[in-house]
Structures are given as C-alpha cells and as structure tokens.
N, C-alpha and C positions, 0 to 999 in steps of 0.2 A: 351431461354437460359437466365440465371441470368446475370444481369448487375451490374455495380458499383452503379447505382441509386437504385437498389433493396437492395444492402448492406447498402447504406446510410439510406434508409427509415427504414430498420430493426434495425440498430444500433442507429438511432436517431442522426446522425451526417451529416455533409455536404459531397458532393461528393469529394470536395477538400481534406478533411481529409482522406476519404477512399483512394484516389489516393496516398496521402503521405505515408499511412501505406503500401499499396501494392508495392510501389516502394522501401520500406525499409528506407525512410527518418526518421530522428529523431523525434519521438513523445513519449508521455508518455506511460508507460506500460499498464495503464488502457485503453487507446484508442486502443492500439494494441490488447489487449485481447477482447475488445468489438467488434472491426471490424472483427477480426478473427472468433469469435463465430457467428457473423451475416453472414459472408461469407460461413461458413460451413452450416448454417441453410438454406440458399437460394441455396445451391448447386454450389457455385462459387469456392470452395477450390482448385480443380485441376487446374482450369484456373488461379487462383491466383498464384499457385506454378510456373506455366510456365511464368507468367507475371514478376515475380521477380527472375527468374532463372539467374545465372551468364551470363553476356554478352559475356565473352570470352570463347573460347573452353577450357574445362577442360584439363589440361595436364596429370593428373593422375587419377582423379576420387576419390581420397582419402582425407579425412580430419583427422588430428591427434587429439587425446585427450591426452594431456601430463600432467602427475601427477609429479610435481616437489617437491622434499623433502618429498615424501610420500613413506612409505614402501609398498611392493606389497600386503601384507596381509590386509592392511588397505583399499585397493581398493575393497576387498571382503565383506566389511561391507554392510548390507542391503541397507542403503540409498545411498551408492556409486554405488551399482549394479543397483538400480532403476534409478539413474542419467544416468548411462551408457546406459541403455536400452532406456531411453527417448531421448538421443542424437542419437542413432541408428535410431529410428523412425523419428525424425525430419530431419535427413540428407537424409533419403530415399526419402523424398518429393522432393529433388533436385537431386536425382540420385547420391548421394555420398555414399561411404562406409567409415566406421569408422576404424581407426587404433589407437590402444591404446598403449601408451608407459609410463613406470614408471621409473622415475629417482630419486632414494632415496637420492642421494647426491646433488641434484639440479644442475646437470650438463646436458648440452644439448646432448641428444642421437643422434646417427648418422641418425636415421630415419627422424629427423626434419630438412629437407632441401627442397628447392623449387622444386628439380627434383623428389622428392618422395611424396610430399604433396601439395595440393592446398591451404591449410590453416591449422591453428592449434588453438585448444581451450586449454587453460592453466589453470590448477588447481594448485595454489601455488604462490610463490613470486619469480619471475625471478630476479636474481642478475643483476647488471648493466652490467657485462661482457658478458651476453648472451642476453640482451635486444635488442641489435643491430641485432643479428642474427635472433631473433624472428620477429623483425620489418620488416625484408626483406620478410617475409611471411605475408599472411593475418592472423592476430592474434586477438583473443578476450580472455581477462582474465576472470576468473570465481571465484565465491564463495569468499574464503578468500584472494583474491589478492588485497584487498584494500590498502595494504601497499605500492603499487607502488607510486612513487613520483608524487603528483598531480601537482607540478610545471613543470614537464617534461612529459606531456601526450603523450605517444608513442603508446598506444593501447586502444581500447575500453574495457569496463568492465561491466559484468552482474553479479549482486549479490543480495542475499536476502536483504530486507530492515531490517537490524539488529535492529536499534532502535525501529522499529515498532513491532518486535517480543517481545521485552521486555515490551513495552507499552501494547500490547494485553494481555500478560500473567498477568501483574499487574492488569489491569482493570477487567479481569475475576475473579481473586481472591478477589479483593476488592468488586465487585458486589455480591459475595457469602458471604460477611460479614467478611472477614479477615482484620484485622487492623495492624497486624505485619507480614511483609513479608521478605523473604531472597532469595538469589540466590547462587546456588552451581555451580561455574565455575571451571572446571577441567583443563582448558587451559587459564590461566590468561594472557598469552602473545599473544593470538589470537586477532587481532584487531577487527574482527567481533563480537566476544563474549564480548569484552570490550564495544562495542556499544550496545549490548543487555543489558548489565548492566546499561549503561547510560539511555537507554529508560525506563528500569524497575524502576530505582531509581527516575528519573524525574517524572514518573507517580505517584509513591508513594507520592512524595512531593506535586504534584498538587492535589491529592485526599486526602491529610491529613492522609495518612497511614504511619506507621513507618517502615523504612527499617532497618533490623537488620543484620549487618554483622557478620558472623561467620568465623573468620580468620583461614586460613590453613597455614601450613609450606610452605616455598618456593617450587614451583613446581619442580619436578625432570625432567620433560620434557614437551613439548607442543604437544605431538603426538595426533592425532585424537582420538585414544583409546589405551592406554597402560595398559593392564589388571592389572598386579601386582602393578604398581606404583599408578594407580588411585584407585584401591581397598583399598590400604593403606590410601589414602587421604580420601576416603569415610568413612572408619572406624573412622578416627580422627574427621571428621565432625560430624558424628552421636554421637560420644562419647561427644564432646563439646556441642552438642544440648541437649543430655540427662541430662547433668550436670546443665543446666540452670534452673532457677526457672520457674515453669509452667506459671506464669503471665508475664514472660519476653521472653519466647520462641516465635519464629515466628510460625504462624499457617498455613502459605501458603509458598510454596517453588517452585521456578523455577529451573529446573535441566538442565545444559548445554548439557549433553551427555545422550541420551536415553539409551545407554548401561549401564548407572549407575543406572537405575531405579530398576532392580531386586535386586542388592545388597542393595539398600536403604530399600526396603521392608523387606528383610531378617534381616538387622541390626536393623530396627525399631522394629520388633517383639522381637528381643533379648533384647531390652531396654524397652519393654512394652509400646512402642509408637504406637498408633493405626493410621494407614494410613487411611485418609478419615474422621477421627474424631479429633485426636490430631494434625494431620499434613496433609494438602492437597497438592498434587503435581501437577505440570504442566510440561509436557515434551516439549522439543524444536523441536523434530522431530517426525513425525507420521510414525511409522513402525508397521503395523497392527498385525503381528505375535507376536511381543514383547508386545505391549500394551494390546491385548486381553487376554494374559496369566496372566495379573496382576489383582488382585481383592482387592479393587475396582479399576477399570480402570481409569487412570488419563486423564485429558484433554490434548490437545497438540496444540502447535502453530507451524504450518508447512508451509514451502514454497514449493509449488508444483514443483516437479522435471520436469514435462512436460513443465511448463511455463518457467522455467529457460532455458531448452534446446531449446525451440522454439525461445525465444528472442535472445539467444546467436547465434544460427544458422542464424537467420535473420540478425543479425549484421555482421556475418562472410560473408554472401552472399553480403551484402552491401559493405564490404571491397573489395570483388572480383569485384564488379561492378565499384566501384569508389576508386581505390587504392590510388589516390592522395588526396582524401578528408581528412580534418583534423581528427586526432585521438583524443581520450580522452573522448568520450561520456560515461557517466555512467548511466546504467539502474538499478533501484532498484526494485526488484520483490516483490510485496506485499504478506505478509504471510496470512494464514487462521487459525482461531480458530476452532479446531475440538473437540467437546465434545462427551463423550461416550453416546451411546444410552441408 
C-alpha cells in the first residue's frame, strides 16, 4: 500500500510537506497540486480523501454553491457550468452533495443556514450585512470575491491569479513579435479584471512594449455577460480600432470575455481587419467549443476549473475540521497558457 513516504519521493518534497498538504494546512497552490498529483500516481488518493475528511459527523451532507448578485442565466454560461461540474466532482471525494442557489439581488437565500448546509462556497461579493450570517457557516469565497475587506478577514478565499493572467497573455504576444498591445475589458468595475490589466500593462512596460488604451464609454453594467450592452461596446471598440492609423494600432489584443470573441471576428471582417495578421487575439477563458469554431483559433490564458474546485473544497474541509482557526487565507490559482494545435 502506498505511503506518505512514497508520495514525498514522487513529488520531490519532504514527508512533513506531504503531511501538511494532506491535513489541509496552509501551503502554496503549487505544492498542493504537486502533492496531489503524486498521491494519485502512487495510488494514495482514496486514502488521502479519508485522511482529511471532516472530523465531525456531517449534519446534512450538503455544501452550498451560492451565486450572489448573479442572474440565473449567467450560471448557464459554459465556464460556469464547467466550474459547477468540477465542484460536484471534488465534493464527491468527501461524500458531500452540492446544492446550488442563485441570489440575483445579493440577499442571503433561506437555503443558506447551518441546519441545511455544512458549508458554503460563495461566488460574488457578500455585503457586510450578510457576512456575519455566512461566517456562522463554514465559508470559502471564490473567483471575483477579492473585494472583501482585507482588513477584516472573515473568510478564506480561492481565486485565479489575475495579474498572472495578464502577464502570461502579454508575454505570449510579445514573444510572437507584437510591440503594440491592448486589452478589451467589458467589466471595468470587476476587481479581478482590473488586476488582469495591471499584470498586462506591467509586463508591457517591463518588456518595452507599448500598451495602447482604446477608451470605451462608461460601462452600462458590470454583468458577467450582457449581450446587447456588451455587443454595443464591442462595436464601438472595433470602430475606434479601425479609425486608428495602421502604424498606431495595437497588433495584439487580450479579450476579457471569451463570449466577445465571435463578435470581434465578425466586426473585424466588416472593417477589413484580418484576425491573425492585422490583429492577434488572446482569450481569457478556454472553452473548447467556442474557440475551435473560430479561425484562426486564438490562444487562451485559462485557470483550470478543476484546480479551483479542488483547492476551494480542501479549504472548506479545513474549515470544518478547524472552525476556530483564523480565517482570511488567500489561495491564488495559477493560470495556464493554451495555444492552438
């Protein structure tokens, strides 16, 4: 039977490090991924799941996935569906079932109570008035929840490394010879996407590439994807791009919403702009069905939904094991650059 020593040898780390990961103690996401991969390779995974299962007897067997301030149709976007499936799989490891609740007005639904859920994973930004209620549950914040007050850490947080997304995208374009880059952000109020821009611009500066801002009118909303409003913004962006002198236009573009890619291809053709020649795109999310339908297919900087789910569930299990331990740990999930075949 595989042991922790086997995992340590496979991962190239100490047994103490393996023990910390298996107990759910705070370590870097890189170590978590390395130890987990080694555990699976040596056949320790099921034993690992039992080792770090909750110490208390589960009251309900359910964990909630709460979407705050999100419309129900937005949860059916492909990357949200992928995230939901990843959470279902990660929770099954610990014999939990997933209960999904959507609260478009950012109010706490009746489902989210200790007598109905053993813990809750929250997508969105909980207002102060409901933070105390969530804190009474085992709670982990996800994705765009970075806006919670860092001076009052009341919950753990698992999020993509947004600055690294911008940096990877900029480096990819610069290595391909692009010297003028831009970023189309359809959610300028989103803190994570602001950090993407910071990483993108910072890398441009370090690599002596020019960041070319193409201003848009004030955003009509900050929804994940609002078709009519965002399509109008994309039209204005491409119109402004087409009016620029060819020697001033950016030749590389990072797009914040992958759902904006198809309209950009259509509008570029209408303006006689050749995607892949006059303008090269990088998508922020890898969604195979969308990307493979585009020609030429853009590269993508993606944060794996499976790793987000596994780390978030691991933190939630840790909260169940040690509810009195200090909250506020932040885990940044590293993105991957995915280039078309």
